Structure formats: C-alpha cells, structure tokens
C-alpha positions in Angstrom: 95.5 72.7 184.4 92.9 70.1 184.5 88.9 69.8 185.7 88.5 68.5 189.5 84.7 67.3 189.8 85.4 65.3 193.1 83.7 66.1 196.4 85.7 69.4 198.5 85.1 70.3 201.7 84.7 73.9 200.3 81.6 71.8 198.5 80.5 70.2 201.7 80.3 73.4 203.3 78.4 74.7 201.1 75.8 72.2 201.4 75.3 72.8 204.9 75.1 76.5 205.2 72.3 75.9 202.3 70.4 73.3 204.3 70.9 76.3 207.3 72.3 73.1 209.6 75.6 75.3 209.6 76.0 79.1 209.4 79.1 79.3 207.7 77.8 82.6 205.9 77.4 84.2 209.5 80.6 85.9 209.2 82.0 87.3 206.2 84.2 90.3 204.2 80.8 92.1 204.2 82.5 95.0 206.1 82.6 98.0 202.9 85.7 99.9 201.9 83.6 103.2 202.2 81.0 104.4 204.1 81.4 108.4 204.3 79.9 110.2 200.9 76.8 107.7 200.6 73.4 108.8 200.6 72.9 106.7 203.4 74.8 108.9 205.5 73.6 112.3 203.8 71.3 114.5 206.2 71.4 117.7 204.4 68.6 119.7 202.7 70.6 119.8 199.4 71.3 116.3 198.8 75.4 117.0 198.6 76.2 113.9 200.2 79.8 114.3 199.4 80.5 117.4 200.9 78.1 116.5 204.0 80.2 113.3 204.6 84.1 113.8 203.5 86.9 111.8 204.4 88.0 114.1 206.5 84.8 113.6 209.3 85.6 109.8 208.7 87.6 109.1 211.8 85.8 111.6 213.9 82.5 111.2 213.2 80.1 107.9 214.2 78.2 106.7 211.0 74.2 105.9 211.3 74.1 103.0 208.6 77.0 100.8 208.2 81.0 101.0 209.0 83.5 101.0 206.5 87.1 99.3 207.1 90.5 98.1 205.1 90.4 94.6 204.3 88.0 93.8 207.1 85.0 91.2 208.0 82.3 91.8 210.1 79.4 89.4 211.0 75.9 89.1 209.1 73.7 91.9 210.7 77.0 94.0 211.3 77.0 94.5 215.0 80.5 94.1 215.1 83.7 94.9 212.9 86.8 94.0 212.3 89.6 95.7 210.2 93.6 96.8 209.9 94.5 99.9 210.5 98.5 100.7 209.5 101.1 103.8 210.0 103.9 104.4 208.4 105.0 106.9 211.0 105.1 109.9 208.9 101.1 110.0 207.5 99.2 113.0 209.7 96.5 109.8 209.8 96.0 106.4 211.0 95.5 104.6 207.2 92.4 103.2 208.4 90.2 103.5 205.4 90.8 104.2 201.8 91.4 107.7 200.4 89.7 109.0 197.2 88.4 112.2 195.7 84.8 112.5 195.5 82.7 113.5 191.9 83.4 117.0 192.2 87.0 116.7 193.1 88.0 114.4 190.3 88.7 115.4 186.6 86.6 112.3 185.7 84.5 111.5 188.7 85.1 109.9 192.5 87.9 108.0 192.0 90.0 105.5 194.7 93.6 106.9 195.0 95.2 103.5 196.5 96.1 100.1 195.3 94.7 96.5 197.3 93.7 93.4 195.5 91.0 90.3 196.6 93.0 87.7 195.8 91.4 84.8 197.2 88.1 83.9 199.0 85.8 81.2 198.5 82.3 81.2 198.6 82.1 80.3 202.3 84.3 82.7 203.2 86.1 79.6 204.8 89.8 81.0 203.1 90.3 84.6 201.9 93.3 86.7 201.2 93.6 90.7 200.8 96.7 92.1 199.7 97.6 96.3 200.1 100.5 97.9 199.2 101.3 101.0 201.7 103.8 104.0 201.0 106.6 104.2 203.4 106.2 108.2 202.3 103.7 110.2 204.1 100.6 109.6 201.9 100.0 112.4 199.0 96.6 113.6 200.4 97.1 116.9 199.1 98.9 116.4 196.1 96.1 113.8 195.0 93.7 116.5 195.5 95.6 119.6 194.4 96.6 118.3 191.4 93.6 116.4 189.7 91.8 119.9 190.4 94.3 121.6 188.4 93.4 119.0 185.3 90.5 119.3 182.7 88.3 116.4 181.6 90.4 116.0 178.8 93.2 115.2 180.7 94.1 111.8 182.8 93.7 111.1 186.1 96.2 111.9 188.6 96.9 108.7 190.4 99.3 107.4 193.3 101.6 105.9 191.2 102.2 109.2 189.3 103.4 111.3 192.6 106.4 108.9 192.8 106.0 107.2 196.4 106.7 103.5 195.1 109.9 104.5 193.3 112.8 102.7 194.7 110.0 100.4 196.0 109.5 101.9 199.5 106.2 100.5 200.3 104.9 98.2 202.5 102.9 94.7 201.4 100.4 94.2 203.7 98.7 90.9 203.3 95.8 89.3 205.4 94.9 86.0 205.4 91.9 84.2 206.7 90.9 81.0 207.6 87.8 79.8 209.1 88.4 77.0 212.2 84.2 77.1 212.5 81.9 79.7 211.7 82.4 82.0 214.3 86.2 80.9 214.3 88.6 82.8 212.2 92.1 82.3 212.5 93.8 85.4 210.9 97.7 85.9 209.4 98.5 89.5 208.8 102.4 89.9 206.9 104.1 93.0 206.6 107.0 92.9 204.2 109.2 95.6 203.3 110.1 96.2 200.1 112.7 99.2 200.4 116.5 99.1 200.5 116.7 100.6 203.8 114.6 99.0 207.2 111.5 101.1 208.4 108.7 100.4 210.9 105.4 100.2 210.7 102.2 100.4 213.0 100.0 97.4 212.7 96.8 98.0 214.9 93.8 95.2 214.5 90.9 96.8 215.5 87.6 95.2 216.6 84.6 97.4 217.4 80.8 97.7 217.2 78.3 99.4 214.7 76.8 102.0 216.7 73.2 101.4 217.3 72.6 102.5 220.6 72.9 106.5 220.3 70.5 107.5 217.7 67.3 107.4 220.4 65.6 104.1 219.2 63.5 102.4 222.2 64.8 98.8 223.2 68.0 99.6 220.8 70.0 101.8 223.5 71.9 98.9 225.4 75.8 100.0 225.0 77.8 97.1 224.8 81.5 97.4 225.7 85.3 96.1 224.7 88.1 95.6 227.3 91.4 95.2 226.8 93.8 93.1 227.8 97.7 92.2 227.1 97.5 90.2 223.5 93.5 90.2 224.0 90.1 92.0 223.6 86.7 90.7 224.6 83.6 92.3 223.3 80.4 91.5 225.3 77.6 92.7 223.1 73.7 92.3 223.9 72.8 90.3 220.5 75.7 88.5 219.5 77.1 87.8 222.8 81.0 87.4 223.6 83.5 87.9 221.0 87.3 87.9 221.3 90.4 89.3 219.2 93.8 87.4 220.0 97.1 88.6 219.2 100.5 87.3 219.8 103.2 88.6 220.7 102.7 91.6 223.6 100.9 94.1 221.5 99.1 97.4 223.8 95.1 97.6 224.1 94.3 100.7 223.2 90.6 101.4 223.4 87.7 104.1 222.9 84.6 104.6 222.0 82.3 104.4 218.8 81.3 108.0 219.4 81.0 111.2 217.1 84.1 113.8 218.3 81.6 116.9 218.7 84.7 118.9 220.0 86.9 118.4 217.0 84.3 118.8 214.1 81.3 121.5 215.8 83.3 122.7 218.8 80.5 120.9 221.1 80.5 118.4 223.8 80.4 115.0 222.8 78.8 111.4 224.5 82.4 110.2 225.0 85.5 111.6 226.5 87.3 108.6 224.9 85.9 109.0 221.2 86.2 107.5 217.4 89.4 109.4 216.9 91.0 108.6 219.9 93.1 105.8 219.0 94.3 107.7 216.2 94.9 110.7 218.3 96.9 108.5 220.4 99.1 106.8 217.9 99.7 109.6 215.2 100.4 112.3 218.0 100.6 110.7 221.1 97.6 112.3 222.5 95.9 111.2 226.2 92.9 110.2 223.6 92.9 106.9 224.9 90.8 105.2 227.5 93.0 104.0 230.3 90.5 101.7 231.9 90.7 99.8 228.7 86.9 99.5 227.8 84.7 100.9 225.2 83.4 100.3 221.6 86.5 100.5 219.5 90.0 99.3 220.4 92.9 98.0 218.9 96.0 95.8 219.5 98.7 98.3 218.4 102.2 96.4 217.1 105.2 98.2 216.2 107.5 96.3 214.0 110.9 97.1 212.9 111.4 95.0 209.6 115.0 95.2 208.1 114.7 96.2 204.0 113.7 93.6 202.0 112.1 90.8 205.1 108.6 90.6 206.5 107.2 89.8 210.2 104.0 88.1 210.6 101.1 88.5 213.6 99.1 86.0 214.0 95.4 86.6 215.1 92.4 84.9 216.5 88.6 86.1 216.1 86.3 84.1 217.4 83.3 83.7 219.7 84.7 81.7 222.7 81.5 79.2 222.9 82.5 78.6 219.0 86.0 78.9 218.8 89.8 78.7 220.2 92.5 80.9 221.6 95.2 78.6 220.3 97.5 80.1 217.8 99.7 77.7 217.9 100.3 74.4 216.0 96.2 73.8 215.9 95.8 77.7 214.3 99.3 76.5 211.8 96.5 73.4 210.2 93.8 75.5 210.0 95.6 78.1 207.8 97.0 75.4 205.7 94.3 73.3 205.1 91.9 76.1 203.9 94.1 77.6 201.5 94.8 73.6 200.6 90.9 73.5 200.3 90.4 76.7 198.4 93.2 76.0 195.7 91.3 72.5 195.4 88.4 74.2 195.1 89.3 76.8 192.4 91.1 73.9 190.2 88.1 72.0 189.8 86.3 74.9 188.4 88.4 75.1 185.3 87.9 73.7 182.2 90.1 71.0 180.5 93.2 72.5 179.1 92.9 75.8 180.9 96.5 78.4 181.5 97.3 79.0 185.0 97.2 82.7 183.8 93.2 81.9 183.3 92.8 80.0 186.5 94.2 83.3 187.9 91.7 85.5 186.4 88.6 83.3 187.4 90.0 83.3 190.8 90.4 87.0 191.1 87.4 87.7 189.8 85.6 85.5 191.7 86.9 86.7 195.1 86.9 90.2 193.7 82.6 89.2 194.1 83.0 87.6 197.3 84.6 90.3 199.0 82.1 92.9 196.8 79.4 91.0 199.5 78.8 94.4 201.9 76.5 94.6 204.8 73.5 96.7 203.5 71.4 98.5 205.9 68.8 101.7 204.7 65.5 101.9 206.6 64.3 105.2 203.8 61.5 106.0 205.9 63.6 106.6 209.0 66.2 108.4 207.3 63.7 110.8 205.4 62.6 111.8 209.0 66.0 111.9 210.5 67.4 110.9 213.6 65.2 111.7 217.3 68.8 112.9 218.6 69.7 115.1 215.7 68.1 118.1 214.6 64.8 117.8 212.0 66.0 118.0 208.6 64.1 120.8 206.2 60.4 119.5 205.3 61.8 120.0 201.8 64.2 116.5 202.7 60.4 114.6 202.3 60.2 116.0 198.8 63.6 115.3 197.6 65.7 112.2 196.8 63.8 109.0 197.3 61.4 110.4 199.1 58.8 108.0 197.3 60.6 104.7 198.4 59.6 105.2 201.9 58.4 101.7 202.3 62.0 100.2 201.8 64.2 98.8 204.7 67.3 96.8 203.7 69.6 95.5 206.2 70.8 92.8 204.2 74.0 91.4 203.1 74.0 92.6 199.3 76.5 92.1 196.4 77.9 95.6 195.8 79.4 96.7 192.4 82.5 98.3 193.8 83.3 98.3 197.5 84.9 102.4 197.3 83.1 103.9 194.1 79.4 102.1 194.2 79.5 100.6 198.3 75.4 100.1 197.2 73.7 98.1 195.1 73.0 98.9 191.5 69.9 96.7 190.1 71.1 96.1 186.6 74.9 95.3 187.7 73.4 92.9 190.5 71.9 90.7 187.6 75.1 90.3 186.2 76.5 89.6 189.4 74.4 87.2 190.0 75.3 85.0 186.7 78.6 84.5 187.9 78.1 84.1 191.4 76.6 81.1 190.6 79.1 79.3 189.2 80.4 78.7 192.6 77.3 79.5 194.7 73.9 79.4 192.6 72.0 79.6 196.2 73.5 82.9 196.9 72.7 83.8 193.9 69.6 83.1 193.5 68.9 84.8 197.4 69.7 88.1 195.8 67.7 87.8 192.8 65.0 87.2 194.9 66.1 89.9 197.3 65.7 92.9 195.0 61.9 92.1 194.3 61.1 91.4 198.1 58.0 93.8 199.6 60.4 95.5 201.3 62.9 96.6 198.2 60.2 96.4 195.3 58.1 99.2 194.7 54.0 99.0 195.5 53.8 100.4 192.1 56.1 97.5 190.7 59.2 99.4 190.3 63.0 97.5 191.2 64.9 100.1 193.0 67.9 101.3 190.7 70.2 102.7 193.5 70.7 104.4 196.2 71.3 108.0 194.3 68.0 107.4 192.8 65.5 104.2 193.9 63.3 105.8 191.0 66.1 105.4 188.1 64.9 103.5 185.7 67.9 100.4 184.8 67.1 97.6 182.0 65.2 95.0 183.2 67.6 92.0 183.0 66.4 90.0 186.1 64.1 87.7 184.1 67.3 87.1 181.9 69.3 86.7 185.0 67.1 84.2 186.9 67.4 82.1 183.9 71.0 81.8 183.5 71.5 81.3 187.2 68.5 78.5 187.1 70.2 76.8 184.2 73.9 77.2 186.0 72.0 75.5 188.6 71.2 72.4 187.1 67.6 73.8 186.0 65.8 72.2 188.5 65.1 74.9 191.0 61.2 75.5 189.6 60.3 77.3 193.2 62.9 79.7 192.8 61.6 80.2 188.9 58.5 80.5 190.2 58.6 82.9 192.8 61.3 85.2 190.8 58.1 85.0 187.7 55.1 86.3 190.2 57.6 89.0 191.5 58.6 90.2 187.4 55.4 90.3 186.1 54.4 93.0 187.8 57.6 94.7 186.8 56.9 94.3 183.2 53.2 95.3 184.0 55.1 98.7 185.8 57.2 98.8 181.9 54.1 98.6 180.0 52.1 100.9 182.0 54.8 103.6 182.9 57.2 103.8 179.9 55.1 103.8 176.9 53.8 106.7 176.4 51.4 106.1 173.6 50.6 102.2 174.2 52.2 101.7 170.9 54.7 98.9 172.0 57.8 101.4 171.6 59.4 102.2 174.7 60.7 104.7 176.3 62.7 104.5 179.6 65.3 107.0 179.9 69.0 106.8 180.1 68.6 102.9 180.9 72.2 102.5 182.5 73.7 103.7 179.2 74.4 107.4 181.0 76.2 109.7 178.5 75.6 107.7 175.5 73.1 110.0 173.6 73.3 113.5 172.3 71.5 114.7 175.5 70.9 113.3 178.9 68.2 110.5 178.1 67.1 110.8 181.7 66.1 114.5 181.7 63.5 116.3 180.2 64.5 116.7 176.2 65.6 120.2 175.0 62.4 120.3 172.7 58.6 119.4 174.1 58.4 115.9 172.2 59.4 112.1 173.4 62.0 109.9 172.7 61.2 106.4 171.4 64.6 104.3 172.3 65.6 101.2 170.4 67.4 100.0 173.7 64.3 100.7 175.9 61.9 98.4 173.1 65.2 95.9 173.0 65.3 95.0 176.7 61.6 95.1 176.7 61.1 92.6 174.0 64.3 90.9 175.7 61.9 90.9 179.2 59.1 89.6 177.3 60.8 86.9 175.8 62.5 85.8 179.4 59.6 85.6 180.8 57.9 83.5 177.7 60.9 81.2 178.4 60.3 81.0 182.3 56.3 80.6 181.8 56.9 77.3 179.2 59.5 75.5 181.8 56.6 75.9 184.5 54.1 75.0 182.4 55.4 71.5 182.1 54.9 71.3 185.4 52.1 73.3 185.9 49.7 73.7 182.8 47.8 76.9 183.8 51.3 78.8 183.0 50.4 77.8 179.4 48.6 80.8 180.1 51.3 83.1 181.4 53.0 81.9 178.7 51.1 82.7 175.8 50.8 86.7 177.3 54.3 86.7 177.2 54.5 85.8 173.6 52.0 88.1 172.3 53.7 90.5 174.4 56.8 90.0 172.4 55.3 89.9 169.1 53.5 93.6 169.6 56.8 94.9 170.7 58.9 93.5 167.8 56.7 94.7 165.1 56.4 97.5 166.7 60.1 98.1 167.0 60.4 98.0 163.0 59.5 102.0 163.0 62.9 102.3 164.9 65.0 100.3 162.0 67.0 102.3 159.3 67.1 101.0 156.1 69.2 103.3 155.2 71.9 102.9 157.6 71.2 98.6 158.1 70.9 100.1 161.8 68.2 100.1 164.9 68.2 104.1 165.9 66.3 106.2 168.7 63.5 108.0 167.4 62.4 111.7 168.0 59.1 112.7 167.7 58.2 116.7 167.9 54.5 117.2 167.8 52.9 116.1 165.2 56.4 116.5 162.7 57.3 113.4 161.1 60.0 111.6 163.2 63.4 112.4 163.5 65.8 109.3 164.0 69.3 109.9 165.8 71.8 109.0 163.6 74.1 107.7 166.7 75.6 104.3 165.7 75.9 103.0 169.5 75.1 99.8 171.8 71.6 101.4 171.7 71.2 100.2 168.3 72.9 96.8 169.2 70.5 95.6 172.3 67.5 94.7 169.6 69.7 91.9 169.0 69.5 90.3 172.9 65.8 90.1 172.0 66.3 86.6 170.8 64.9 83.2 171.4 64.6 79.6 170.3 62.1 77.6 170.5 62.3 73.7 169.8 59.6 71.7 169.2 60.3 69.3 171.4 59.9 71.5 174.3 56.9 73.6 172.9 55.1 70.7 171.3 54.2 69.3 174.5 52.1 72.6 175.7 49.5 71.6 173.1 46.9 75.0 174.5 50.4 77.3 173.8 51.0 75.6 170.2 47.5 75.9 169.2 46.7 79.5 170.4 50.3 80.7 169.0 49.1 78.9 165.3 45.8 80.7 165.7 48.1 84.1 166.3 50.2 83.6 163.3 47.0 82.8 161.2 44.9 85.9 161.9 48.0 88.0 162.9 49.7 87.2 159.6 51.2 90.8 160.6 53.6 89.9 163.1 55.0 86.5 161.4 57.9 88.4 160.0 59.5 88.9 164.0 58.0 85.5 165.3 57.4 82.8 162.6 61.3 81.8 161.5 61.4 78.4 161.1 64.0 75.6 160.2 64.4 71.8 160.3 67.5 70.6 161.8 69.8 67.6 160.8 68.1 65.1 163.0 64.8 66.5 162.0 63.5 69.0 165.2 61.9 72.2 163.8 63.2 75.0 165.8 61.6 78.1 165.5 63.2 81.6 166.2 61.8 84.7 168.0 63.6 87.5 167.3 62.9 91.5 167.2 65.8 91.7 164.8 64.5 89.8 161.6 66.7 88.0 159.3 66.6 90.8 156.7 68.2 92.5 159.0 70.7 90.3 160.6 73.2 90.8 158.2 73.9 94.2 158.0 73.5 95.2 161.8 76.5 92.6 162.0 78.2 93.4 159.3 78.2 97.1 161.1 78.8 95.3 164.4 82.1 93.3 163.6 83.4 96.4 161.6 86.6 96.8 162.8 86.7 100.9 161.9 83.3 101.0 163.8 82.4 98.2 166.6 85.1 96.0 166.9 88.1 96.1 168.6 91.1 94.0 169.7 89.2 93.8 173.1 85.6 93.3 172.6 82.5 95.4 171.0 83.2 99.5 171.5 79.7 101.3 173.0 79.9 103.4 170.5 80.6 103.0 166.5 84.1 104.8 165.6 83.0 106.1 162.9 82.2 108.9 164.9 85.5 109.8 165.4 85.9 111.6 162.2 81.7 112.5 161.8 80.8 113.4 165.7 76.6 113.2 165.3 75.0 116.6 165.8 71.8 117.9 166.2 69.9 121.3 166.8 67.6 121.2 169.5 66.1 124.4 171.5 68.5 126.6 169.8 71.7 124.6 170.9 74.2 121.9 169.6 74.3 118.4 170.6 76.4 116.2 169.7 77.7 113.1 170.2 81.9 111.5 169.3 83.6 108.5 169.4 85.3 108.7 172.9 87.6 105.5 173.5 88.2 106.7 177.5 87.3 108.2 179.8 84.7 110.8 179.8 84.9 114.2 178.4 81.6 115.6 180.1 80.2 115.5 183.3 76.7 113.7 182.6 76.2 111.4 185.7 78.9 112.9 187.4 81.7 112.3 184.8 82.7 109.0 186.1 81.9 106.5 183.3 81.6 107.1 179.7 79.7 105.2 177.0 80.8 107.1 174.2 83.6 104.4 173.0 84.9 102.6 175.5 84.0 98.5 176.2 81.9 97.3 178.9 81.7 93.8 180.5 77.9 93.3 180.7 76.7 94.2 176.7 79.4 92.4 175.0 78.2 89.7 177.5 74.8 89.8 176.3 75.6 90.3 172.7 78.0 86.9 172.5 74.7 85.3 174.1 72.5 86.9 171.4 75.3 85.5 168.7 75.1 81.8 170.1 70.8 82.1 169.9 71.1 82.8 166.4 73.9 80.4 165.7 72.1 78.0 167.5 68.9 78.5 165.3 71.0 78.7 161.7 73.8 75.7 162.3 76.8 75.8 160.2 75.6 77.1 157.3 75.3 80.6 157.8 78.5 82.4 157.8 79.3 85.9 158.6 82.2 87.8 157.7 84.6 88.4 160.4 85.9 90.6 160.4 83.6 92.9 158.4 85.8 93.2 154.4 88.6 90.6 155.8 86.7 87.9 153.5 86.8 85.4 156.1 83.6 84.3 156.8 82.8 82.2 160.1 79.9 80.8 161.8 77.8 82.9 164.5 78.8 80.6 167.2 82.4 80.8 166.2 82.1 84.8 165.9 80.8 84.5 169.8 83.6 82.4 170.7 86.1 85.1 169.2 84.6 87.8 170.7 84.7 85.8 174.2 88.7 85.7 173.9 88.7 89.0 173.2 87.5 90.4 176.5 89.3 87.4 177.9 92.0 88.9 176.2 92.2 91.7 178.4 93.4 90.2 181.7 95.4 87.9 180.2 99.4 88.5 179.5 100.0 88.7 176.0 103.1 87.5 173.8 105.5 90.3 175.4 104.2 89.7 178.6 102.0 92.8 179.1 98.0 93.0 180.4 95.9 94.7 178.4 94.5 95.6 181.3 97.2 98.0 182.7 97.8 100.2 179.7 101.1 101.8 179.8 101.5 101.5 183.9 105.2 100.3 183.8 105.1 99.2 187.3 102.1 97.2 187.1 103.4 95.4 183.5 106.6 94.6 184.7 107.5 94.6 188.3 107.1 90.9 189.4 105.1 91.7 192.6 102.8 93.5 191.2 102.2 92.7 187.4 100.0 89.0 188.6 97.9 91.6 191.0 94.5 91.4 189.2 91.8 94.1 189.3 88.7 94.0 187.3 87.6 97.7 186.0 84.6 99.1 185.4 85.2 99.3 181.4 87.5 99.3 178.7 89.6 101.8 176.6 87.9 100.9 173.4 91.1 101.1 171.5 93.6 99.7 174.3 92.1 97.8 176.5 93.5 99.7 179.2 90.8 99.3 182.5 88.7 102.6 183.5 86.5 104.0 185.5 85.2 102.1 189.3 89.0 100.2 189.7 87.3 97.2 192.0 84.0 96.6 190.3 84.2 93.1 189.8 80.8 92.7 190.1 79.9 92.7 186.7 83.6 92.6 185.1 83.7 89.1 187.1 81.4 88.0 183.7 84.7 87.3 182.6 85.7 83.7 184.9 81.7 82.9 183.0 83.4 83.4 179.6 86.6 81.1 180.9 84.2 78.5 182.6 81.6 78.9 180.2 83.7 77.0 177.7 83.4 73.9 179.5 79.3 74.0 178.9 80.1 74.1 175.7 83.1 71.9 174.7 83.7 68.2 175.4 86.0 67.3 178.1 
C-alpha cells in the first residue's frame, strides 16, 4: 500500500466546511446508542440513574435531553433523528436500541450485550458504514441478566455469544451504508443478509422522528412538529428545521405514532397522546391498534417485511433529505452517489497510510477513525434546569439542589462532542476527549481544535477554573492533559494556527491556577488530585477520604502537574516567537516546572528506584505506598527538550533562566541537563525524572516480569502477582495485587481495572516520553530491552518497539489470530467476524484480549496515530 498525497473530494469538503461555505458537518451520526440510564435523564432524589430510567422504559418513555437509536443519524442540534429498527418475528420487543446490563446487574459493571461495528466514516460523514449481527432466535434478554447476576467478580462476563444464539450461523447481517449527495441529502442502502441455513423473515423499519422539545413547559418552545406518512414516504415539518423527507423504494407501509410517553403502561395514568412512543412496537410485535390511522405523528417508520432465502440478501434503498437540497431519485443517480462516495472514502483513507503499510494495518486505521467519527454525539444538558426539574413534572426534592453536579449550575451544553463510547459512556470525559482529539487531528484538525476549545468555554468551564470531568460527577478530577493535546493537535495541523494556541492557553492558565490553589494542600508543590482517572489503582479509593486522618501526596498528581507546566511553557514559547509578551508567561511556567520537579524528589524511593505515592499522617514520618504501578511511571511524561535555535531567540527568557540557575542552584538537577549534538546545536532537557533516576525506572518498566507485556506496558507490575502490597490503616488491611483482566472490586462501578491491564492512553504518553529522552540523549545512550535480555537499544528504538506491541493487539498474528479477540473462536476464525474490529477500553495484561467498554474507540483510536505516526519519523 502506498501513500497518496493528492487532493481529494473529501479534503475539498473539509475545506468548505472549515471555511463555513458549505455545512458538510450539519448532518452526521450524532445519535447516541444509549440515552436510558444516564445522569441527564435521572430526576430521582437518590441519583440512581440506572434504576430511574431502565431499558424497559426506553421504548415507552420520552427522553428529556437526547435520543438514541441503532446506526442512526441526526442534525447537529438533534431536531430530527433517523435510525433502524428490526424484528426477527420472535423477540418480545422491536430491536430499536442496543441492550446491555446496568452497572448493578453486571458482575464487572455495565456491559453492552450486542455486536456491531463502525466500519467506515469520512470526517464530513460523506460516506459511512455500520454493521450489526442480529440473532434469528429470540434475543436472550432474561438469560443474559440472570446468568450474569449469578456470576461473581472472579468469573468472566456472560456474553451474547455464550448463549449459543449464533450457532449454525442463524443470524442476520445488517449493514447500513450512507452517502451524502449534499450536506442535507443522504442516500442510504440497508442490506440484510440471511446467514442461516433456512429461509427466514425479517421486519426492517427505517424510522424518522423529532426529538421532543415541546412537552416540557418551556415558553416559546411548545410548537409541535408533524410527520405525515404516505406509501413509501414520510414527510416531516418542523418549526425550526423546515421540511425533511424519508423516501423508500418498494411499497412499505407507513406507521405513525407520537414521540410521547406511554404513561398508561408505565404508571397507569393518562398520557398526552393516544398513540405514544411505543405504538409502532406494539403494532408490529403484537398487532395492536396503536398506530395513528390518520398516518400523522412525531415518530414514524416505513415497515418492510422481507422474506430472504438461506444465504441470500435483500437491499432497501432510502433517501433522507431536505427537499430544497435533495432529490427523491432512487435509481441511477442514487447509485452513482453511493459508488462515488465509497470510492472517495477509499481514496481518502489510502492517502493517509505510510508507505509500506499492510492491508491489515490500513483496516485497523480505517476502523479506528470510523469509530471516532461515529462516536460524535449531540450532547444536551442544562444543569441549572435539570436541578430544578421540569415544569410539567413533580418538583424534585430539595436535597437534589445539593447533590450530584449541584455546583455546576452554570453549565449548559448543546453541542456535538466526541464521546468515549456511544453505549457505555454516552457522555464526554475530559481526559478521554483530549486523547480523542490527537487521533481526530489526523483527519479533521479543525474539529479536534474545536473540541479542545469547547470544554474550556464559559458554558463548560467552572467559574473557579475547573474543567468538567464527566456527567456522573463533573467535579471529579481528570489528569490535566488538555495542554499536551493542544500542542499535539497544533503540530499535527501544521504548526500554524497560533490563534487556536493562544485561545486555549488563556483558559488553561485559569485551570492550572485552580490546580495550584486547590490540589496542593501544603503549598509545597507536591500534589494530591484524587483518583485522577486511574480508578482502582491504589490500595484504597483515592477519590474518597483516607481511612485515617492525613493526606496522600501523589506521584501521578505531581507528575501530571509537572507535565502541565512543561506543556504551558512550550505553548508560551511558541507564542513568544510572535508576541514577546509571552516570554513573561514562559518564565512563569518554567519556574513552576522547576519548583514542582524539585519538590517531587520527596516521592522518589532510592531503594526501589521508583516513584511512589506517600501517605502523611500527623507528625509521623511519611509512609511510602510501595505499589509499583503506572502512578510511578507518570513522572516520565513530565519531560520537554529545549533546542537552542528556538529558545536562543527569546532573550528575556534565556536571561531569566540563567539567573534562576545561578541563584537557585538547587533546581539545576531537574532543569540543567545539557548536551551538544553532532550538529553543534545545544539542547537542554527539562525533566522530573533525573538522569540518575532514568536507568532504574526504565529498567523496571521494561522488565517482562514487571510492566512489559507482549502487548504494551501493564498498569501495575506483575511482581504484585506473588507479592501483593498490603497496608493496615484504621484497623483494616488495604491491598493491591496484580489483576491482568477484569476488575475484582466494585470500586468505580467495577467496570474498569487499572491493576494490571494495558491501557492505550498512558502507553501512548510513555512512548512519547521515551522519544523525548531519546531525542535528547541520542544514539550513544542505550538501555536493555527487555531488561535482563542483554540486548541494548536506544530509547527511540524502544519507543518504536512498544508502539508495535500495541499495534499488534489488533493485527492478525502468524496463526491468523487477533489478540484483541482472545479465545472467542467465532471472532477469531469465522470469515464474517474475524476482520470486523472493535476498539475496547483496555486490554488483558497477559494475553492482550479486549476488556471493558467494547466500543471505546475514543482513546483506543490512538492505535491509528501510532500507525500513521510512522510517516512522521521515517522518510518516504
């Protein structure tokens, strides 16, 4: 596969969208895979979101803040929605949304129990492809719930494939392909293939509806839109959106109801509509008289009943368009649009790949980018309004005003945002989003920059400078990686958008000051921070009060803050080359970096050659928590190289640094390492990890008996498999052992585990840190890789090797097997499954199998950047 750098129609569309001349991003896959069980829909007094709005309510109860559906699209304000519904003739309900277990139901936390794949999407969504495998037997809802309920945390999750419903290939392969003829004109082909050995019947219901914004008692927002059904056509009229039509080939029946709650079913009380939201479901599944005979409503579907012989497939052509911008053609012109957009998508992705890439690597990249693009969701959440409650419902208890997210009353989101996972995490997460943006910048840097700016806008960022973490607790603290991501995106975009860099810098300075003022209890530049996104990595919950009176000083919290200071220093230097006033700002963050990295030396264990969290209780000597985890590797990422050519032009900064090192020599160890390259250019390394510490910490990191696995770096050293860390506090033992797979504790819902698995984002950062050290030390400095092997390599070579281990999780090995799919034979060998890729949340520390959220393409999509990044470091 060769690299193609020619201009393409997709690049032209991106340029038009960025310039604001043609709104190619106006419609996209912004419809979530799950809206039930979210904080936004929870109006309870106790904050039990899963039980307040369960899956069983979803088909009958109108959502307040957003919508969900399968393989669907909507506009960027989610006024209209389109998605597929299916029925195999046996299920008790239509398949309108993906089913999964709630947090309390799953033995390892919430877990979706369906199989679907995001197979393609260009950045403007000019071409998209979605694939779903739907059992022909009755979907085993009860079996999945009951079997998982019986299993302990020491047992694996009971998955859909374990029920046997796919045996004998008795399933439907359903593909939805989208192609834009214009920004608001989508050609859609739905292909259903009968993989089973007998003829079978499937009901396919392409569904169009309006998000209910009229029933909540908001002044001037009570106009009700309408959809009218004709044979093979649905016509919608919306007061803001105007006219939108869905046209289908053949002769489907038009079924109409209202996107209103079925209060009679749920609570035994009259509702707003005689034909509520679940009317189409009840009509198709039970033959009930629950659709409007006048064929009008706010939710409607075209009902196809397809009889498909064994091994054959059938197609449905659909066109979704605003009539002024589209066409109702389903013939030759339709076919040309579908073919052209697919060919343009092929060319766009081929043009990304470095020279010498394999087809399998190209498949990994394309799937990762597709997952990122499909992971863009419309996110609506006005916290102030949510806290008070709707005018049309019972006023929530007063306790709610002091409960979850009550301090974030200012926040009012109504934006398309990149989500971690459209089902398990259908809400943004601050540090996840930063990593998403790095991978997104490879294909759509303008959107990546917009996303980074979004979370520091005034309607997101707290007045005190905090960045919201995620909706379950906006006040939780995620690692401050925004500045790092902004720099990376700036570079991937060509290093010329200084306006973006300046805008993000101003807001991040506020956030940095919040950290300094709120997360450094003693003002000694050693930071706390809490769990910092690493969930259960410690012997006790780091986000909760300690088991004893005292405080914990964190190696990762301090390392993140040193990294933050270094990143802001780098940004200030870039800006100072254009505006000298930023030299003062650069000086500020240089000194912050020096103070933090010097203070951090109190967390270094000379005995262990490692950084550890430290517990301080009263006037007692500090207690090191000798857990060898990723916490102690984070200090490596607090590293930046100064090149004389850049910094030499900033006279005030050079003079200030010189004065600082002369008059505060105690900081020279962390800011004074210098080398002269063969070219004669002098470099200075700023690093929290000193040169004396580098060898022992890297030696532990690259030891296959500790952190180094065949699939990257584990989150906790394997040494704890035989030597768990145990500490007695408050009369209780608190321990950490090596757990390479799913979590054995209920901390943070039990749905993630940082006690041994491989996590892509921290691996990515550590690879970058090794490259920083490698670029500074040059070819003469080598390290054993793996430790104890006798083989020595440069740090740049080691970084490349680690990168390939991560990439290898997804690629077929010599036996044709992908580590990500573990021992699931269907996924490993079946020709209809083995090349369909998922991008899970994290990976087993010993065998590389995917764990956690199955579609967390967001930060796992960094694998695409690792592959594409080869072209940044290798000549073409």
